[in-house]
Each structure stands twice: as structure tokens, then as C-alpha cells.
VMD Tcl script that draws the C-alpha trace (Angstrom):
set ca {
  {-22.27 0.55 -27.42}
  {-20.86 1.47 -24.03}
  {-17.17 2.12 -23.58}
  {-15.41 2.22 -20.23}
  {-11.91 3.64 -19.90}
  {-10.04 2.87 -16.69}
  {-6.95 4.50 -15.30}
  {-5.03 4.80 -12.05}
  {-3.58 1.37 -11.41}
  {0.02 0.77 -10.49}
  {2.47 -0.54 -7.94}
  {2.18 0.53 -4.33}
  {3.60 -0.62 -1.02}
  {1.46 -2.30 1.59}
  {-0.48 0.33 3.52}
  {-0.48 2.73 0.61}
  {-3.30 4.20 -1.43}
  {-4.45 4.35 -5.03}
  {-7.41 5.86 -6.83}
  {-8.89 4.21 -9.89}
  {-11.04 6.10 -12.39}
  {-13.51 4.82 -14.95}
  {-14.85 7.17 -17.61}
  {-18.04 5.96 -19.29}
  {-19.21 6.89 -22.78}
  {-22.83 7.09 -21.59}
  {-24.76 9.05 -19.01}
  {-24.19 7.01 -15.86}
  {-27.39 8.35 -14.32}
  {-29.26 6.41 -16.98}
  {-27.76 3.01 -16.16}
  {-28.81 0.41 -13.62}
  {-25.50 0.19 -11.78}
  {-21.79 0.91 -11.93}
  {-19.05 -0.79 -9.98}
  {-15.68 -2.47 -9.75}
  {-14.63 -6.08 -9.92}
  {-11.20 -7.63 -9.55}
  {-9.44 -10.79 -10.62}
  {-6.35 -12.04 -8.84}
  {-3.95 -14.51 -10.50}
  {-5.47 -17.99 -10.60}
  {-8.81 -16.82 -9.22}
  {-12.19 -15.88 -10.59}
  {-13.49 -12.37 -11.04}
  {-15.13 -11.05 -7.88}
  {-17.26 -8.04 -7.03}
  {-15.43 -5.32 -5.11}
  {-18.19 -2.73 -4.87}
  {-21.10 -1.31 -6.79}
  {-23.64 1.50 -6.80}
  {-27.18 0.91 -7.96}
  {-28.48 4.18 -9.43}
  {-30.81 5.68 -6.86}
  {-30.15 2.75 -4.55}
  {-27.69 0.88 -2.44}
  {-23.90 0.81 -2.36}
  {-22.39 -2.61 -1.80}
  {-18.87 -3.57 -0.73}
  {-17.38 -7.00 -0.41}
  {-16.36 -7.70 3.18}
  {-12.64 -7.79 2.36}
  {-12.58 -4.09 1.44}
  {-15.13 -2.57 3.82}
  {-13.67 0.38 5.66}
  {-10.72 0.64 3.26}
  {-12.23 1.21 -0.19}
  {-14.73 3.87 -1.24}
  {-16.68 4.02 -4.48}
  {-17.95 7.36 -5.73}
  {-19.25 8.88 -8.93}
  {-19.10 12.23 -10.69}
  {-22.30 12.29 -12.69}
  {-21.32 15.43 -14.60}
  {-18.19 13.68 -15.87}
  {-19.80 10.23 -16.22}
  {-16.91 8.91 -14.17}
  {-16.76 6.36 -11.37}
  {-13.93 6.30 -8.85}
  {-12.51 3.71 -6.49}
  {-10.48 5.13 -3.64}
  {-8.35 2.36 -2.13}
  {-6.63 2.92 1.20}
  {-4.60 0.73 3.53}
  {-3.85 -1.57 0.63}
  {-2.75 -5.12 1.34}
  {-0.81 -7.62 -0.81}
  {-4.02 -9.64 -1.15}
  {-5.59 -6.68 -2.97}
  {-3.23 -7.37 -5.88}
  {-5.38 -8.02 -8.94}
  {-6.59 -6.67 -12.25}
  {-9.42 -4.28 -11.47}
  {-12.30 -3.98 -13.93}
  {-14.87 -1.25 -14.20}
  {-18.38 -2.64 -14.70}
  {-21.59 -1.06 -15.91}
  {-25.02 -2.68 -16.11}
  {-27.77 -1.32 -18.31}
  {-31.41 -2.30 -18.12}
  {-33.56 -2.30 -21.24}
  {-37.02 -3.48 -20.36}
  {-36.57 -6.75 -18.53}
  {-33.12 -7.42 -19.96}
  {-29.82 -6.49 -18.34}
  {-26.62 -5.92 -20.30}
  {-23.12 -5.97 -18.81}
  {-20.21 -3.87 -20.02}
  {-16.58 -4.09 -18.91}
  {-13.51 -1.94 -19.04}
  {-10.19 -3.32 -20.23}
  {-8.85 -3.71 -16.70}
  {-6.08 -1.98 -14.81}
  {-3.39 -3.76 -12.80}
  {-3.01 -3.03 -9.10}
  {0.02 -4.56 -7.41}
  {0.63 -4.20 -3.69}
  {4.08 -5.17 -2.44}
  {4.71 -6.37 1.07}
}
mol new
graphics top color blue
foreach p $ca { graphics top sphere $p radius 0.5 }
foreach p [lrange $ca 0 end-1] q [lrange $ca 1 end] { graphics top cylinder $p $q radius 0.2 }
display resetview
């Protein structure tokens, strides 16, 4: 069983910065991908960014140039650096990990951390 522990959310003014962390209970080099999703009030969960192990990094258009995903493989931790935050970035942010076993993919989620950006 994979466990993901997020931290770093909070309240920040528009234009400010926050860094989210996600500590995984498994070796993140062994998984298919890690990333971040978010869910704003009244909306569905959407992909923010992801890293495919040994492959591409993807960002949703709304955060390109402002958010950066990174990973510390030695600590099995994924980070999301968020700069120039906007009120529309307000959401619960979820760490996501995808494992591949044969031809089957399994998704794991953190508990979520609230990010609130005031105008």
C-alpha cells in the first residue's frame, strides 16, 4: 500500500508563493509517475502537473511559467513550487502517484492540502 503525506498549504496573498511537499512511502523511482492535482470549490479535480519517471514533465496551461514540480529521489518526496499565485489557484491540492504492475495502472492519492489565495 502506498501512502502519500502532503504538507505546505495555507493562506497567501495574490502574487505570493507557496511550496507543497509530498512524501511517499515507496521508492518514487520505481513508480510510473508522480504529480499534483487540484480541486476548486464546485469543480472537478484537474491535473496541475506531473512527472513520468524517465520521461516528460507536463503542466496545465493555467500554471505554466508560475509552478514548478520537482522531486528528491533520495527522500522519496515530490515538491510543487507555486509562484505568482492568483485567487483562481485557490483549491485543495492532491499529491498523486501512479504505479504500473504489468499492464495495469494503480492510482494513489494524498489526503489533500488547502491552498487559499486572497485578492
